[in-house]
N, C-alpha and C positions, 0 to 999 in steps of 0.2 A: 807513408806514415811510419814514424819511428815508435816502436812499442817500448813501454816500460816494462821491464822484467821483474820489478818488485810489486806488481799489482797483486792484490788480494781479494778474497770474498767474490770470486767469479767475475771479476772485471779485467779490462784490457784497455789499451790505448796509450797515447803520449803521457796523459795525466790520469790514467785509469778511470776515464769518463765513461766507458761503455761497458755493457754487460756482455760477457761471453755467451755465444749461442751454446744451448738452447735456453740459457737464462733470461729472464725478463725483469725489467724495472727501471729505475733511475739512478745510475751509478754516481752521478754528480753530487748526490747528497752526502756521501762519505761515511755511511754507516755500514756495519757487517751484513745487514739484511737487505740491502738495497736491490741486489740482483738475486732473484730466487728461481725456483724450478717451476713456478707456476702453480705449485701446491697451495701456496698461501694466497688466498682469493683477495682481490682488490675490492670486491663487494663486501661490505660489512655484513650483509645478510642476503643470502641466496635462497629463495623459497620457491620450490617447484612442486611442492605438494607429493612428492615421491613419484612424480610422473616423468622425471627426466634423469636417466642414469647417468648423464654426462654433466649434469649441474648447470651453472651459469657460465656465459662467455665473459669477455673483458668489458662488456657493456651492462653486465648484471641481468642479462635476458637469458632464460632457460634455453638450452639447446636440445632440439629434437623431442618435443613433447610426445609422450606416449599414452597409451590408454584412451585413445579418442578425445584427447585434450588438445588446447591450443591456448594462445596468449603469451604475454611477456612472462608470466609466472606458471604457465600451464594451469591456469586457474578457471577455465571455462571449458564446457564441453563443445566439440566440434559440431558444425550443422548436421542435423540428422540424429543427434544423440542428446540425451537429456540427463539431468542429475547435477550434483554439486561436486565439481572436481577438487574443491578445496578440502574434501574429507581425507584425501591421501591414499586411497586404495586403488588397485587396478580395475575395480568395478564401479567406479563412481559415475562414469558416463555409459548409459545404456542406450541401445538403439531405440529410436522413437517407434512406438507401435502404430503410428499413423500410416495409412496407405500412401504410396508415392503419387 
């Protein structure tokens, strides 16, 4: 592959049609922000209710829910826990007081 040495905005390739690693995006659109460092989310709204320090993945799903939560948005308590995970505190899901 012959590389174009005049590529800009984190792109490369014969026609500057690829994003340089580790940048991601669609370089074929030809705008300055097509290849970014991943800090610009593709999800217009990533809601994890403060239960995922890593935020959302490329499919807009929360990554590694914490505080005994689970779900696409960390919006429900794991089995064996109860509460409203959508409140957004580390104490939303408490252990069930039921005997096992």
